[in-house]
N, CA, C and O of each residue as an XYZ file, in Angstrom:
980
protein
N      47.026     44.017     52.849
C      46.348     43.444     51.698
C      47.368     43.167     50.605
O      48.233     44.000     50.332
N      47.269     42.005     49.983
C      48.142     41.651     48.873
C      47.275     41.461     47.634
O      46.281     40.736     47.669
N      47.656     42.116     46.538
C      46.920     42.010     45.279
C      47.861     41.453     44.219
O      48.892     42.055     43.916
N      47.502     40.300     43.657
C      48.289     39.685     42.590
C      47.468     39.738     41.310
O      46.446     39.062     41.194
N      47.913     40.539     40.353
C      47.162     40.726     39.111
C      48.142     41.046     37.996
O      49.046     41.863     38.170
N      47.960     40.401     36.853
C      48.876     40.611     35.730
C      48.661     41.945     35.028
O      49.499     42.364     34.230
N      47.550     42.615     35.314
C      47.218     43.885     34.665
C      47.683     45.051     35.540
O      47.155     45.225     36.639
N      48.657     45.860     35.090
C      49.149     46.982     35.905
C      48.045     47.952     36.303
O      48.045     48.476     37.417
N      47.100     48.192     35.389
C      46.012     49.123     35.697
C      45.141     48.578     36.825
O      44.718     49.325     37.707
N      44.877     47.272     36.791
C      44.058     46.661     37.840
C      44.772     46.727     39.180
O      44.146     46.999     40.205
N      46.088     46.480     39.181
C      46.848     46.564     40.431
C      46.792     47.978     40.997
O      46.574     48.168     42.194
N      46.987     48.955     40.140
C      46.974     50.334     40.601
C      45.627     50.747     41.152
O      45.553     51.463     42.151
N      44.558     50.297     40.505
C      43.228     50.677     40.969
C      42.908     50.008     42.294
O      42.303     50.624     43.171
N      43.312     48.744     42.449
C      43.072     48.047     43.716
C      43.777     48.764     44.856
O      43.235     48.875     45.956
N      44.981     49.247     44.593
C      45.731     49.975     45.618
C      45.052     51.288     45.970
O      45.037     51.690     47.133
N      44.489     51.958     44.968
C      43.902     53.280     45.196
C      42.611     53.225     45.994
O      42.261     54.201     46.657
N      41.885     52.093     45.948
C      40.605     52.037     46.654
C      40.751     51.515     48.082
O      39.782     51.510     48.841
N      41.963     51.075     48.455
C      42.178     50.651     49.839
C      42.168     51.876     50.747
O      42.574     52.963     50.336
N      41.709     51.698     51.969
C      41.657     52.811     52.905
C      43.069     53.219     53.318
O      43.989     52.404     53.247
N      43.257     54.480     53.753
C      44.602     55.021     53.999
C      45.445     54.222     54.984
O      46.668     54.179     54.852
N      44.812     53.588     55.971
C      45.584     52.870     56.982
C      45.870     51.422     56.597
O      46.362     50.647     57.417
N      45.563     51.054     55.350
C      45.773     49.683     54.887
C      47.066     49.612     54.082
O      47.245     50.356     53.118
N      47.959     48.721     54.480
C      49.195     48.498     53.736
C      48.899     47.562     52.567
O      48.317     46.494     52.755
N      49.301     47.964     51.358
C      48.990     47.199     50.153
C      50.284     46.752     49.479
O      51.186     47.559     49.253
N      50.368     45.464     49.162
C      51.495     44.909     48.415
C      50.979     44.438     47.065
O      49.985     43.716     46.993
N      51.658     44.848     45.988
C      51.226     44.515     44.635
C      52.232     43.585     43.969
O      53.440     43.740     44.147
N      51.735     42.625     43.206
C      52.613     41.747     42.436
C      51.877     41.300     41.178
O      50.659     41.447     41.075
N      52.632     40.751     40.218
C      52.051     40.509     38.901
C      51.936     39.043     38.516
O      51.453     38.743     37.424
N      52.362     38.119     39.373
C      52.208     36.700     39.042
C      52.121     35.872     40.325
O      52.316     36.381     41.429
N      51.824     34.587     40.148
C      51.615     33.722     41.300
C      52.853     33.489     42.137
O      52.767     33.423     43.363
N      54.009     33.364     41.491
C      55.247     33.136     42.239
C      55.549     34.321     43.149
O      55.936     34.142     44.304
N      55.370     35.534     42.625
C      55.591     36.721     43.451
C      54.586     36.777     44.603
O      54.925     37.196     45.710
N      53.358     36.357     44.336
C      52.331     36.378     45.384
C      52.742     35.500     46.562
O      52.589     35.897     47.717
N      53.263     34.311     46.273
C      53.684     33.412     47.349
C      54.875     33.985     48.106
O      54.943     33.884     49.331
N      55.804     34.580     47.387
C      56.986     35.148     48.041
C      56.592     36.301     48.957
O      57.039     36.372     50.102
N      55.752     37.204     48.451
C      55.344     38.354     49.258
C      54.471     37.925     50.437
O      54.535     38.532     51.506
N      53.660     36.891     50.252
C      52.812     36.424     51.354
C      53.656     35.964     52.531
O      53.295     36.198     53.684
N      54.783     35.309     52.248
C      55.677     34.889     53.314
C      56.441     36.034     53.941
O      56.949     35.914     55.056
N      56.523     37.152     53.224
C      57.289     38.305     53.712
C      56.433     39.284     54.501
O      56.859     39.766     55.551
N      55.222     39.591     54.011
C      54.412     40.645     54.643
C      53.239     40.100     55.453
O      52.619     40.854     56.203
N      52.914     38.807     55.324
C      51.842     38.170     56.098
C      50.513     38.925     55.979
O      50.005     39.432     56.979
N      49.948     39.005     54.783
C      48.690     39.749     54.608
C      47.510     39.017     55.238
O      47.533     37.795     55.386
N      46.479     39.777     55.607
C      45.249     39.150     56.094
C      44.245     38.982     54.958
O      43.374     38.114     55.020
N      44.364     39.809     53.922
C      43.492     39.714     52.749
C      44.353     39.571     51.504
O      45.283     40.349     51.292
N      44.041     38.571     50.679
C      44.759     38.347     49.420
C      43.742     38.333     48.288
O      42.738     37.624     48.350
N      44.013     39.128     47.247
C      43.164     39.151     46.058
C      43.976     38.619     44.890
O      45.043     39.147     44.576
N      43.472     37.573     44.247
C      44.181     36.909     43.155
C      43.385     37.028     41.864
O      42.203     36.686     41.825
N      44.025     37.506     40.816
C      43.390     37.457     39.505
C      43.202     35.996     39.108
O      44.108     35.182     39.280
N      42.037     35.668     38.583
C      41.755     34.283     38.193
C      42.671     33.808     37.079
O      42.836     32.604     36.881
N      43.273     34.751     36.344
C      44.110     34.388     35.194
C      45.583     34.700     35.440
O      46.303     35.066     34.512
N      46.031     34.559     36.678
C      47.436     34.828     37.007
C      48.372     33.986     36.144
O      48.129     32.793     35.963
N      49.431     34.581     35.609
C      50.421     33.798     34.859
C      51.379     33.071     35.801
O      51.481     33.409     36.980
N      52.071     32.080     35.272
C      53.025     31.326     36.083
C      52.292     30.403     37.027
O      51.453     29.611     36.599
N      52.601     30.497     38.313
C      51.872     29.718     39.318
C      50.421     30.196     39.313
O      50.158     31.386     39.488
N      49.493     29.283     39.117
C      48.090     29.665     38.942
C      47.473     30.187     40.236
O      47.974     29.933     41.332
N      46.369     30.925     40.081
C      45.633     31.416     41.244
C      45.139     30.254     42.098
O      45.106     30.355     43.324
N      44.756     29.154     41.459
C      44.310     27.979     42.205
C      45.430     27.441     43.089
O      45.202     27.124     44.256
N      46.638     27.338     42.537
C      47.762     26.812     43.312
C      48.169     27.773     44.425
O      48.510     27.342     45.527
N      48.133     29.072     44.141
C      48.463     30.055     45.174
C      47.462     29.962     46.320
O      47.853     29.963     47.487
N      46.172     29.882     45.994
C      45.140     29.788     47.026
C      45.322     28.529     47.867
O      45.138     28.558     49.084
N      45.682     27.426     47.217
C      45.867     26.171     47.946
C      47.031     26.269     48.928
O      46.919     25.820     50.069
N      48.148     26.852     48.492
C      49.320     26.982     49.366
C      49.018     27.916     50.533
O      49.359     27.613     51.676
N      48.382     29.048     50.250
C      48.070     30.001     51.320
C      47.105     29.396     52.334
O      47.244     29.619     53.537
N      46.139     28.642     51.856
C      45.152     28.035     52.753
C      45.794     27.006     53.669
O      45.442     26.914     54.845
N      46.731     26.235     53.139
C      47.338     25.150     53.919
C      48.466     25.615     54.823
O      48.665     25.059     55.903
N      49.208     26.630     54.394
C      50.455     26.943     55.085
C      50.550     28.360     55.641
O      51.553     28.694     56.272
N      49.549     29.199     55.431
C      49.607     30.574     55.924
C      48.339     30.863     56.722
O      47.369     31.401     56.187
N      48.354     30.500     58.015
C      47.172     30.697     58.848
C      46.818     32.170     59.020
O      45.667     32.504     59.301
N      47.808     33.056     58.853
C      47.539     34.477     59.028
C      46.687     35.076     57.931
O      46.113     36.150     58.114
N      46.591     34.399     56.784
C      45.735     34.876     55.696
C      44.292     34.525     56.041
O      43.911     33.354     56.029
N      43.500     35.536     56.345
C      42.125     35.296     56.766
C      41.176     35.131     55.587
O      40.253     34.318     55.639
N      41.399     35.899     54.527
C      40.464     35.903     53.406
C      41.216     35.909     52.086
O      42.138     36.700     51.888
N      40.815     35.021     51.188
C      41.333     34.999     49.818
C      40.158     35.265     48.889
O      39.129     34.593     48.966
N      40.318     36.249     48.011
C      39.286     36.570     47.026
C      39.871     36.375     45.633
O      41.052     36.637     45.407
N      39.048     35.918     44.707
C      39.487     35.738     43.327
C      38.801     36.796     42.467
O      37.583     36.964     42.511
N      39.617     37.508     41.682
C      39.091     38.556     40.819
C      38.825     38.027     39.421
O      39.692     37.398     38.814
N      37.636     38.279     38.914
C      37.266     37.798     37.577
C      36.752     38.960     36.740
O      35.992     39.799     37.224
N      37.170     39.001     35.487
C      36.664     39.986     34.543
C      35.422     39.429     33.857
O      35.076     38.261     34.029
N      34.762     40.270     33.085
C      33.561     39.838     32.371
C      33.903     38.657     31.462
O      34.854     38.721     30.683
N      33.126     37.587     31.567
C      33.348     36.408     30.746
C      34.298     35.395     31.345
O      34.552     34.356     30.736
N      34.847     35.680     32.562
C      35.802     34.763     33.192
C      35.207     34.024     34.389
O      35.947     33.414     35.161
N      33.906     34.065     34.555
C      33.279     33.529     35.767
C      33.655     32.074     36.017
O      33.862     31.678     37.164
N      33.744     31.275     34.961
C      34.043     29.854     35.144
C      35.433     29.624     35.727
O      35.668     28.610     36.385
N      36.353     30.555     35.492
C      37.720     30.378     35.986
C      37.818     30.548     37.497
O      38.837     30.198     38.092
N      36.775     31.081     38.123
C      36.809     31.269     39.579
C      36.592     29.963     40.325
O      37.042     29.824     41.462
N      35.910     29.003     39.708
C      35.560     27.760     40.387
C      36.730     27.022     41.013
O      36.676     26.709     42.202
N      37.798     26.728     40.255
C      38.936     26.008     40.840
C      39.615     26.774     41.973
O      40.128     26.166     42.912
N      39.622     28.108     41.887
C      40.262     28.916     42.932
C      39.431     28.864     44.211
O      39.984     28.797     45.309
N      38.120     28.896     44.073
C      37.241     28.768     45.235
C      37.393     27.388     45.871
O      37.406     27.259     47.095
N      37.506     26.370     45.038
C      37.670     25.013     45.563
C      38.991     24.861     46.310
O      39.106     24.031     47.212
N      39.991     25.666     45.932
C      41.312     25.578     46.564
C      41.406     26.374     47.858
O      42.398     26.258     48.578
N      40.388     27.185     48.171
C      40.427     27.910     49.439
C      39.964     29.348     49.401
O      39.762     29.947     50.458
N      39.786     29.933     48.211
C      39.270     31.305     48.148
C      37.831     31.332     48.659
O      37.093     30.359     48.506
N      37.437     32.453     49.266
C      36.101     32.552     49.859
C      35.182     33.506     49.117
O      33.961     33.422     49.248
N      35.760     34.415     48.338
C      34.948     35.445     47.700
C      35.337     35.594     46.234
O      36.464     35.299     45.837
N      34.380     36.057     45.444
C      34.628     36.432     44.053
C      34.381     37.927     43.939
O      33.330     38.421     44.348
N      35.354     38.653     43.381
C      35.204     40.095     43.185
C      35.414     40.410     41.712
O      36.038     39.642     40.980
N      34.887     41.542     41.294
C      34.942     41.930     39.886
C      36.275     42.573     39.538
O      36.893     43.242     40.366
N      36.703     42.362     38.315
C      37.817     43.101     37.728
C      37.252     43.886     36.552
O      36.579     43.297     35.705
N      37.500     45.205     36.463
C      38.266     46.039     37.393
C      37.664     46.010     38.805
O      36.458     45.848     38.986
N      38.544     46.173     39.791
C      38.132     46.063     41.182
C      37.259     47.245     41.588
O      37.426     48.365     41.105
N      36.322     46.960     42.491
C      35.340     47.964     42.907
C      35.421     48.186     44.413
O      35.553     47.232     45.180
N      35.342     49.462     44.838
C      35.410     49.758     46.277
C      34.336     49.041     47.086
O      34.595     48.600     48.205
N      33.121     48.922     46.523
C      32.032     48.324     47.299
C      32.201     46.820     47.481
O      31.442     46.206     48.231
N      33.183     46.214     46.809
C      33.465     44.793     47.008
C      34.719     44.567     47.851
O      34.794     43.594     48.601
N      35.700     45.458     47.731
C      36.966     45.290     48.447
C      36.869     45.799     49.883
O      37.315     45.121     50.808
N      36.300     46.968     50.076
C      36.284     47.573     51.411
C      35.518     46.749     52.451
O      35.946     46.712     53.604
N      34.403     46.084     52.103
C      33.753     45.230     53.109
C      34.647     44.089     53.593
O      34.545     43.676     54.748
N      35.519     43.577     52.728
C      36.428     42.511     53.146
C      37.421     43.035     54.179
O      37.772     42.330     55.125
N      37.872     44.272     53.994
C      38.777     44.881     54.972
C      38.050     45.189     56.275
O      38.625     45.051     57.355
N      36.789     45.605     56.178
C      36.015     45.880     57.394
C      35.799     44.606     58.203
O      35.772     44.651     59.433
N      35.644     43.474     57.524
C      35.481     42.207     58.238
C      36.670     41.948     59.154
O      36.508     41.479     60.281
N      37.880     42.260     58.653
C      39.083     42.061     59.465
C      39.065     42.984     60.678
O      39.381     42.552     61.787
N      38.700     44.245     60.482
C      38.657     45.185     61.604
C      37.659     44.728     62.666
O      37.924     44.827     63.864
N      36.522     44.233     62.219
C      35.510     43.771     63.169
C      36.005     42.564     63.957
O      35.691     42.420     65.139
N      36.780     41.697     63.305
C      37.333     40.548     64.019
C      38.310     41.013     65.092
O      38.311     40.484     66.204
N      39.146     42.007     64.761
C      40.092     42.540     65.742
C      39.338     43.116     66.940
O      39.752     42.932     68.085
N      38.235     43.809     66.677
C      37.442     44.379     67.763
C      36.842     43.282     68.636
O      36.783     43.417     69.858
N      36.393     42.186     67.998
C      35.836     41.085     68.783
C      36.900     40.457     69.669
O      36.628     40.088     70.811
N      38.123     40.336     69.133
C      39.198     39.730     69.909
C      39.569     40.598     71.114
O      40.044     40.093     72.131
N      39.347     41.905     70.987
C      39.695     42.804     72.089
C      38.619     42.854     73.160
O      38.826     43.442     74.222
N      37.470     42.242     72.889
C      36.349     42.321     73.818
C      36.532     41.345     74.974
O      37.509     40.599     75.037
N      35.556     41.374     75.890
C      35.536     40.421     76.996
C      34.937     39.120     76.489
O      33.773     39.083     76.091
N      35.725     38.054     76.502
C      35.290     36.753     76.018
C      34.998     35.830     77.183
O      35.568     35.982     78.264
N      34.110     34.873     76.963
C      33.798     33.893     77.999
C      33.675     32.518     77.371
O      32.991     32.342     76.362
N      34.343     31.546     77.974
C      34.224     30.145     77.589
C      34.096     29.354     78.882
O      35.044     29.281     79.664
N      32.933     28.763     79.106
C      32.710     28.077     80.366
C      32.846     29.050     81.523
O      32.217     30.107     81.526
N      33.670     28.695     82.510
C      33.883     29.565     83.672
C      35.025     30.548     83.458
O      35.377     31.297     84.369
N      35.609     30.553     82.256
C      36.710     31.467     81.952
C      36.176     32.761     81.365
O      35.304     32.743     80.496
N      36.700     33.882     81.839
C      36.373     35.185     81.268
C      37.674     35.934     81.015
O      38.501     36.083     81.914
N      37.844     36.401     79.786
C      39.070     37.097     79.394
C      38.713     38.497     78.930
O      37.865     38.682     78.058
N      39.376     39.479     79.528
C      39.175     40.873     79.164
C      40.389     41.342     78.379
O      41.469     41.520     78.943
N      40.210     41.545     77.065
C      41.324     41.938     76.214
C      41.935     43.273     76.574
O      43.141     43.340     76.807
N      41.140     44.360     76.630
C      41.719     45.668     76.940
C      42.406     45.726     78.293
O      43.397     46.438     78.451
N      41.894     44.986     79.279
C      42.468     45.031     80.625
C      43.565     44.001     80.840
O      44.244     44.030     81.866
N      43.753     43.084     79.883
C      44.737     42.010     80.027
C      44.509     41.228     81.320
O      45.435     41.010     82.101
N      43.265     40.812     81.529
C      42.939     40.025     82.710
C      42.167     38.777     82.317
O      41.395     38.779     81.358
N      42.390     37.709     83.077
C      41.633     36.473     82.910
C      41.139     36.039     84.278
O      41.898     36.035     85.247
N      39.872     35.676     84.354
C      39.298     35.156     85.590
C      38.732     33.772     85.333
O      38.117     33.516     84.298
N      38.949     32.886     86.293
C      38.424     31.527     86.235
C      37.485     31.349     87.413
O      37.930     31.259     88.557
N      36.182     31.298     87.139
C      35.213     31.226     88.221
C      35.300     32.417     89.145
O      35.054     32.287     90.344
N      35.647     33.585     88.610
C      35.783     34.798     89.404
C      37.165     35.008     89.980
O      37.455     36.081     90.509
N      38.031     33.998     89.889
C      39.387     34.089     90.453
C      40.346     34.652     89.408
O      40.420     34.142     88.290
N      41.079     35.701     89.772
C      42.028     36.318     88.857
C      43.244     35.420     88.674
O      43.840     34.973     89.654
N      43.614     35.153     87.423
C      44.767     34.305     87.133
C      45.996     35.169     86.862
O      45.925     36.081     86.038
N      47.123     34.909     87.532
C      48.346     35.704     87.336
C      49.140     35.214     86.121
O      50.174     34.564     86.273
N      48.656     35.526     84.926
C      49.280     35.032     83.702
C      50.359     35.985     83.202
O      50.275     37.198     83.396
N      51.364     35.420     82.560
C      52.331     36.244     81.843
C      51.701     36.683     80.524
O      50.637     36.193     80.145
N      52.356     37.602     79.832
C      51.819     38.098     78.564
C      51.651     36.967     77.559
O      50.610     36.869     76.910
N      52.665     36.106     77.420
C      52.573     35.018     76.449
C      51.455     34.045     76.821
O      50.721     33.579     75.949
N      51.325     33.740     78.100
C      50.248     32.845     78.531
C      48.889     33.458     78.219
O      47.973     32.765     77.775
N      48.763     34.758     78.453
C      47.511     35.456     78.149
C      47.196     35.361     76.659
O      46.062     35.064     76.282
N      48.190     35.610     75.816
C      47.961     35.600     74.367
C      47.588     34.207     73.872
O      46.704     34.064     73.027
N      48.253     33.186     74.390
C      47.935     31.814     73.974
C      46.531     31.435     74.421
O      45.775     30.834     73.658
N      46.178     31.783     75.659
C      44.844     31.442     76.156
C      43.765     32.170     75.356
O      42.716     31.593     75.071
N      44.007     33.418     74.994
C      43.028     34.156     74.187
C      42.781     33.446     72.860
O      41.634     33.309     72.434
N      43.845     32.996     72.210
C      43.682     32.269     70.948
C      42.930     30.962     71.161
O      42.071     30.598     70.357
N      43.249     30.260     72.235
C      42.544     29.010     72.525
C      41.054     29.263     72.748
O      40.216     28.476     72.307
N      40.725     30.356     73.430
C      39.319     30.677     73.664
C      38.612     31.055     72.367
O      37.454     30.692     72.162
N      39.300     31.779     71.496
C      38.702     32.148     70.214
C      38.511     30.938     69.306
O      37.657     30.948     68.419
N      39.316     29.888     69.532
C      39.210     28.655     68.747
C      38.605     27.530     69.588
O      38.911     26.356     69.379
N      37.745     27.896     70.538
C      37.223     26.901     71.477
C      36.384     25.825     70.805
O      36.146     24.768     71.390
N      35.932     26.082     69.580
C      35.150     25.076     68.871
C      36.010     24.258     67.911
O      35.482     23.538     67.064
N      37.334     24.366     68.042
C      38.220     23.629     67.148
C      39.612     23.503     67.741
O      39.802     23.635     68.950
N      40.586     23.245     66.869
C      41.972     23.048     67.287
C      42.808     24.241     66.855
O      42.699     24.707     65.721
N      43.639     24.731     67.758
C      44.546     25.837     67.466
C      45.893     25.261     67.057
O      46.541     24.566     67.839
N      46.312     25.551     65.831
C      47.566     24.990     65.327
C      48.763     25.787     65.834
O      48.637     26.953     66.209
N      49.925     25.138     65.839
C      51.161     25.824     66.219
C      51.478     26.943     65.237
O      51.979     27.995     65.633
N      51.186     26.721     63.951
C      51.422     27.761     62.951
C      50.584     28.998     63.241
O      51.062     30.124     63.104
N      49.329     28.787     63.643
C      48.454     29.927     63.943
C      48.978     30.697     65.149
O      48.937     31.927     65.159
N      49.470     29.989     66.165
C      50.060     30.668     67.321
C      51.251     31.517     66.890
O      51.389     32.672     67.290
N      52.099     30.924     66.072
C      53.291     31.630     65.616
C      52.917     32.876     64.819
O      53.503     33.941     65.013
N      51.932     32.740     63.916
C      51.498     33.863     63.087
C      50.932     34.997     63.939
O      51.163     36.171     63.648
N      50.196     34.647     64.982
C      49.491     35.662     65.766
C      50.338     36.279     66.871
O      50.132     37.440     67.226
N      51.288     35.525     67.421
C      51.988     35.983     68.623
C      53.450     36.327     68.361
O      53.891     37.430     68.684
N      54.197     35.410     67.788
C      55.648     35.611     67.672
C      56.069     36.290     66.373
O      56.916     37.183     66.394
N      55.498     35.886     65.251
C      55.970     36.409     63.971
C      55.795     37.917     63.836
O      56.691     38.562     63.293
N      54.684     38.530     64.301
C      54.579     39.992     64.197
C      55.696     40.732     64.920
O      55.973     41.891     64.614
N      56.340     40.068     65.880
C      57.453     40.686     66.605
C      58.803     40.321     65.992
O      59.851     40.638     66.554
N      58.772     39.655     64.842
C      60.008     39.259     64.195
C      60.711     38.116     64.887
O      61.925     37.959     64.754
N      59.955     37.306     65.633
C      60.530     36.197     66.379
C      60.046     34.871     65.809
O      59.063     34.822     65.069
N      60.734     33.816     66.155
C      60.310     32.460     65.811
C      60.164     31.689     67.110
O      60.820     32.004     68.103
N      59.310     30.684     67.106
C      59.071     29.936     68.335
C      59.236     28.450     68.069
O      58.817     27.943     67.028
N      59.846     27.760     69.013
C      60.007     26.312     68.915
C      58.835     25.630     69.606
O      58.219     26.186     70.515
N      58.541     24.414     69.158
C      57.410     23.675     69.720
C      57.577     23.456     71.221
O      56.596     23.476     71.965
N      58.827     23.246     71.673
C      59.014     23.000     73.110
C      58.771     24.265     73.936
O      58.392     24.175     75.103
N      58.988     25.454     73.334
C      58.676     26.703     74.035
C      57.176     26.824     74.253
O      56.724     27.192     75.337
N      56.408     26.509     73.211
C      54.949     26.528     73.344
C      54.509     25.521     74.401
O      53.614     25.802     75.198
N      55.139     24.349     74.404
C      54.769     23.306     75.372
C      54.970     23.781     76.808
O      54.181     23.443     77.690
N      56.023     24.565     77.046
C      56.264     25.098     78.395
C      55.139     26.050     78.795
O      54.623     25.973     79.910
N      54.757     26.952     77.880
C      53.658     27.874     78.173
C      52.355     27.106     78.423
O      51.589     27.453     79.322
N      52.111     26.075     77.633
C      50.895     25.275     77.799
C      50.894     24.589     79.162
O      49.860     24.523     79.826
N      52.051     24.080     79.577
C      52.140     23.421     80.885
C      51.802     24.398     82.013
O      51.097     24.040     82.957
N      52.303     25.624     81.915
C      51.989     26.631     82.929
C      50.499     26.970     82.923
O      49.882     27.116     83.978
N      49.928     27.093     81.719
C      48.502     27.404     81.624
C      47.650     26.296     82.233
O      46.648     26.572     82.893
N      48.040     25.058     82.017
C      47.272     23.943     82.577
C      47.213     24.032     84.101
O      46.183     23.728     84.703
N      48.301     24.442     84.714
C      48.305     24.587     86.171
C      47.329     25.677     86.610
O      46.591     25.512     87.582
N      47.337     26.798     85.877
C      46.439     27.892     86.228
C      44.970     27.498     86.047
O      44.109     27.935     86.812
N      44.687     26.674     85.037
C      43.304     26.358     84.679
C      42.776     25.107     85.370
O      41.635     24.708     85.139
N      43.583     24.493     86.204
C      43.189     23.228     86.827
C      41.847     23.360     87.549
O      41.641     24.270     88.352
N      40.946     22.435     87.246
C      39.630     22.434     87.853
C      38.605     23.271     87.119
O      37.413     23.197     87.420
N      39.059     24.079     86.144
C      38.151     24.957     85.400
C      38.099     24.580     83.924
O      37.029     24.546     83.317
N      39.267     24.297     83.357
C      39.364     23.934     81.943
C      40.634     23.125     81.750
O      41.515     23.115     82.609
N      40.718     22.454     80.625
C      41.923     21.696     80.301
C      42.351     22.021     78.880
O      41.541     22.429     78.047
N      43.635     21.834     78.619
C      44.179     22.053     77.278
C      44.646     20.701     76.755
O      45.552     20.083     77.313
N      44.017     20.259     75.686
C      44.271     18.931     75.136
C      45.205     19.045     73.940
O      44.959     19.835     73.028
N      46.275     18.261     73.942
C      47.193     18.226     72.803
C      46.623     17.315     71.724
O      46.249     16.174     71.999
N      46.557     17.821     70.499
C      46.122     17.033     69.349
C      47.368     16.739     68.526
O      47.912     17.628     67.870
N      47.812     15.504     68.563
C      49.102     15.132     67.985
C      49.221     15.565     66.521
O      48.355     15.276     65.694
N      50.317     16.263     66.230
C      50.598     16.678     64.868
C      49.809     17.880     64.394
O      49.987     18.324     63.260
N      48.932     18.423     65.247
C      48.093     19.551     64.830
C      48.292     20.758     65.739
O      48.722     21.817     65.282
N      47.980     20.599     67.029
C      48.088     21.733     67.940
C      47.404     21.432     69.257
O      47.582     20.355     69.826
N      46.612     22.396     69.748
C      45.982     22.265     71.059
C      44.511     22.675     70.982
O      44.105     23.482     70.145
N      43.734     22.087     71.889
C      42.302     22.384     71.964
C      41.934     22.688     73.412
O      42.356     21.986     74.331
N      41.138     23.745     73.605
C      40.655     24.100     74.935
C      39.374     23.327     75.224
O      38.432     23.359     74.432
N      39.340     22.637     76.353
C      38.158     21.865     76.736
C      37.642     22.367     78.075
O      38.395     22.467     79.043
N      36.346     22.683     78.122
C      35.708     23.128     79.360
C      34.483     22.262     79.605
O      33.898     21.748     78.651
N      34.075     22.084     80.874
C      32.927     21.222     81.165
C      31.665     21.610     80.414
O      30.909     20.745     79.970
N      31.430     22.944     80.269
C      30.206     23.386     79.605
C      30.307     23.314     78.093
O      29.290     23.232     77.405
N      31.549     23.343     77.560
C      31.747     23.319     76.114
C      31.299     24.623     75.484
O      30.972     25.582     76.184
N      31.285     24.653     74.172
C      30.782     25.818     73.449
C      31.880     26.745     72.994
O      32.993     26.729     73.519
N      31.542     27.562     71.999
C      32.494     28.509     71.440
C      32.578     29.756     72.306
O      31.753     29.973     73.193
N      33.588     30.572     72.032
C      33.758     31.818     72.774
C      32.565     32.732     72.529
O      32.009     32.764     71.432
N      32.177     33.476     73.563
C      31.083     34.427     73.441
C      31.464     35.695     74.185
O      32.390     35.690     74.997
N      30.755     36.776     73.912
C      30.968     38.000     74.669
C      30.412     37.819     76.065
O      29.283     37.359     76.234
N      31.199     38.179     77.065
C      30.746     38.048     78.449
C      29.806     39.188     78.803
O      29.783     40.223     78.138
N      29.027     38.980     79.869
C      28.111     40.015     80.325
C      28.833     41.111     81.095
O      28.290     42.201     81.280
N      30.051     40.831     81.545
C      30.805     41.805     82.331
C      31.351     42.882     81.423
O      31.954     42.570     80.396
N      31.156     44.143     81.773
C      31.649     45.250     80.968
C      33.084     45.572     81.304
O      33.532     45.304     82.418
N      33.827     46.151     80.349
C      35.233     46.483     80.593
C      35.433     47.404     81.784
O      36.482     47.354     82.425
N      34.444     48.254     82.099
C      34.609     49.193     83.203
C      34.678     48.487     84.548
O      35.109     49.084     85.535
N      34.253     47.205     84.604
C      34.266     46.479     85.858
C      35.599     45.792     86.115
O      35.769     45.118     87.131
N      36.547     45.963     85.193
C      37.846     45.303     85.323
C      38.917     46.350     85.582
O      38.801     47.496     85.147
N      39.952     45.946     86.289
C      41.113     46.804     86.484
C      42.337     46.069     85.961
O      42.561     44.921     86.344
N      43.151     46.700     85.084
C      44.319     46.019     84.526
C      45.254     45.539     85.626
O      45.556     46.278     86.563
N      45.712     44.294     85.507
C      46.658     43.768     86.483
C      47.429     42.621     85.845
O      46.978     41.476     85.877
N      48.588     42.919     85.265
C      49.440     41.881     84.710
C      50.284     41.273     85.822
O      50.550     41.911     86.840
N      50.694     40.044     85.612
C      51.539     39.391     86.608
C      52.862     40.127     86.734
O      53.379     40.667     85.755
N      53.407     40.145     87.948
C      54.668     40.849     88.172
C      55.805     40.223     87.395
O      56.806     40.881     87.111
N      55.656     38.938     87.045
C      56.716     38.247     86.311
C      56.607     38.440     84.820
O      57.418     37.896     84.070
N      55.615     39.209     84.362
C      55.366     39.347     82.932
C      56.436     40.215     82.284
O      56.592     41.385     82.636
N      57.158     39.650     81.353
C      58.187     40.382     80.623
C      57.948     40.165     79.141
O      57.963     39.015     78.701
N      57.722     41.231     78.325
C      57.503     41.043     76.897
C      58.620     40.220     76.279
O      59.799     40.388     76.593
N      58.205     39.317     75.384
C      59.179     38.472     74.699
C      59.354     37.131     75.355
O      60.038     36.262     74.814
N      58.743     36.938     76.529
C      58.858     35.650     77.212
C      57.532     34.907     77.150
O      57.421     33.797     77.670
């Protein structure tokens, strides 16, 4: 969580109400918020509506356009500042929270992230594809696919974004950047080519020029929880799977 607020007391209180396992980064102006966002890759950003320097509206706009890893932006408003939240919401913020910050407003935003992580770990199904997160297995029409770790991770993201386009930036944020790595577009293209071979006859991966990739299946539809329980799967990674590849 990243909190950008010009008031030291507000920053301290926001940090104190975060749960123990939440890493909190504090800063006092918009320029620092952008710098820290590129350094720590927060999933939740809270911006004071009256940030000095680079405005909260401009920070929200930059984070929305260029930081796919930021899942939620909230704007903090004090009594009498409600009108100042409008431009920040228009720029990409999703929530308005009170200043001084309150546990009953901040903690639900953090719980939303945890619930998303749990959903990603579940058994997902898109068309004839079924992906079991905990077991690291993918089946296409019941057939087990011998995917490498990177192929598995890319396919999982494609399935989670089955109703839209998965950008290269989002792939980088979710797969390579947490490991301190960078990825070139041609590296992703190689993984996509391998995935297309595995998915032939079941699904296709469509390149959207200048944006990213989209998963297309005959039945269509967004990812859903499969009826198959995790106990029915046995972990089996491909023998060629090597972390980092």
